[in-house]
C-alpha positions as CSV (number, residue, x, y, z in Angstrom):
1,M,-9.6,-11.1,8.5
2,R,-12.6,-8.8,7.8
3,K,-14.2,-8.6,4.4
4,V,-13.2,-5.6,2.4
5,D,-15.4,-4.7,-0.6
6,A,-13.8,-1.6,-2.2
7,F,-10.4,-0.4,-3.2
8,W,-9.9,3.3,-2.6
9,D,-7.5,5.6,-4.5
10,A,-6.0,8.5,-2.6
11,S,-8.0,10.9,-4.8
12,A,-11.2,9.5,-3.2
13,L,-9.8,9.4,0.3
14,A,-8.5,12.9,0.4
15,P,-12.0,14.4,0.3
16,L,-12.8,12.5,3.5
17,C,-10.0,14.5,5.2
18,I,-10.3,17.9,3.6
19,A,-13.5,19.6,2.6
20,Q,-13.8,19.5,-1.2
21,A,-16.5,19.5,-3.8
22,S,-16.4,15.7,-3.9
23,S,-16.5,15.2,-0.1
24,E,-20.2,14.3,0.0
25,I,-19.7,11.7,-2.7
26,A,-16.8,10.2,-0.8
27,R,-18.8,10.2,2.5
28,T,-21.7,8.5,0.8
29,A,-19.4,5.8,-0.7
30,L,-17.8,5.2,2.7
31,K,-21.1,4.4,4.2
32,H,-21.5,1.5,1.9
33,K,-17.9,0.4,1.3
34,S,-15.0,-0.8,3.4
35,I,-11.5,0.2,2.5
36,A,-8.5,-1.4,0.9
37,V,-5.6,0.8,-0.2
38,W,-2.2,0.7,-1.8
39,W,0.7,0.8,0.6
40,I,1.9,4.2,-0.5
41,T,-1.5,5.9,-0.1
42,P,-0.7,7.6,3.2
43,V,2.3,9.2,1.6
44,E,0.3,10.4,-1.3
45,M,-2.4,11.9,1.0
46,T,0.2,13.6,3.2
47,S,1.8,15.0,0.1
48,A,-1.5,16.4,-1.0
49,F,-2.3,17.9,2.4
50,T,1.1,19.6,2.8
51,R,1.0,20.9,-0.8
52,L,-2.4,22.5,-0.1
53,S,-1.1,24.0,3.1
54,R,2.1,25.4,1.6
55,G,0.0,26.9,-1.2
56,G,-2.3,28.6,1.3
57,Q,-5.3,26.7,0.2
58,I,-5.9,25.2,3.6
59,S,-5.0,26.6,7.1
60,R,-2.7,25.1,9.6
61,R,-5.7,24.0,11.6
62,E,-7.2,22.3,8.5
63,L,-3.9,20.5,7.9
64,Q,-4.0,19.2,11.5
65,L,-7.6,18.0,11.1
66,A,-6.7,16.3,7.8
67,R,-3.8,14.5,9.4
68,A,-6.1,13.4,12.3
69,R,-8.8,12.2,9.9
70,L,-6.1,10.3,7.9
71,A,-5.0,8.6,11.2
72,E,-8.6,7.6,11.8
73,L,-9.0,6.1,8.3
74,R,-5.8,4.1,8.7
75,L,-7.4,2.3,11.6
76,R,-10.2,1.1,9.2
77,W,-8.4,0.1,6.1
78,I,-6.1,-2.7,5.0
79,E,-3.0,-2.0,2.9
80,V,-1.9,-3.9,-0.1
81,Q,1.9,-4.4,0.3
82,P,4.5,-4.0,-2.4
83,T,5.7,-7.1,-4.1
84,E,7.6,-7.9,-7.3
85,P,4.5,-9.5,-9.0
86,L,2.6,-6.3,-8.2
87,R,5.3,-4.2,-9.8
88,D,5.4,-6.4,-12.8
89,L,1.6,-6.1,-13.2
90,A,2.0,-2.3,-13.0
91,E,4.4,-2.4,-15.9
92,I,1.9,-4.4,-17.9
93,L,-0.8,-1.9,-17.0
94,L,1.3,0.9,-18.3
95,Q,1.3,-0.8,-21.7
96,R,-2.5,-1.2,-21.7
97,H,-3.6,2.2,-20.3
98,A,-2.4,5.8,-20.5
99,L,-1.5,6.0,-16.8
100,R,1.2,7.6,-14.8
101,A,3.5,5.3,-12.9
102,A,1.9,5.9,-9.5
103,D,-1.6,5.3,-11.0
104,A,-0.4,2.1,-12.5
105,M,0.8,1.0,-9.1
106,Q,-2.6,1.9,-7.6
107,L,-4.4,-0.2,-10.2
108,A,-2.0,-3.1,-9.8
109,A,-2.6,-3.0,-6.1
110,A,-6.3,-3.1,-6.7
111,L,-6.0,-6.0,-9.0
112,T,-3.7,-7.8,-6.5
113,W,-6.3,-7.1,-3.7
114,S,-9.1,-8.5,-5.9
115,K,-6.9,-11.6,-6.8
116,Q,-7.2,-10.5,-10.4
117,Q,-11.0,-10.9,-10.1
118,P,-12.3,-7.3,-10.3
119,R,-15.9,-8.1,-11.3
120,K,-18.3,-7.1,-8.7
121,R,-15.5,-5.3,-6.8
122,A,-15.7,-1.6,-6.3
123,F,-12.8,0.8,-7.1
124,V,-13.4,4.3,-5.6
125,C,-11.5,6.9,-7.5
126,F,-11.9,10.6,-8.3
127,D,-9.2,10.6,-11.0
128,Q,-10.8,10.3,-14.4
129,R,-7.9,8.6,-16.2
130,L,-7.4,6.0,-13.4
131,A,-11.1,5.4,-13.1
132,E,-11.4,4.7,-16.8
133,A,-8.5,2.2,-16.7
134,A,-10.1,0.5,-13.6
135,A,-13.4,0.2,-15.4
136,K,-11.6,-1.3,-18.4
137,E,-10.0,-3.8,-16.1
138,G,-13.4,-4.9,-14.9
139,F,-14.0,-2.9,-11.6
140,S,-17.3,-1.3,-10.7
141,V,-16.0,2.3,-10.5
142,V,-17.4,4.8,-8.0
143,A,-16.2,8.1,-9.3
144,G,-16.6,11.7,-8.2
């Protein structure tokens, strides 16, 4: 199995697929970091893309390109699968940090990926609240 050195939240992956203010930061991070993600990340990204499309913020063509870029990224990443211990950890994280349920699952997946040893492991995230919680848990946060 290949070495993966960074856990990526959907908030940091989306700018790799759709042009955003934080796209350059995400591309720079990707040059230096491999990708681990939570199992539900593709669903979160698809939700974001379709929401932008329905709202008229991106064109049909941009939606197609975003989906194609997502497919390319999926070939590069590893996914942390759902387990009962991961879910239990997410419940604990909700008591420690002011997170939404989905963000607690993201952070629990990152901690599971790092085998509960987040020091010197990167967490790439452009959501401020989640980034703060990841930093408190010991990750080196790359934020946009």
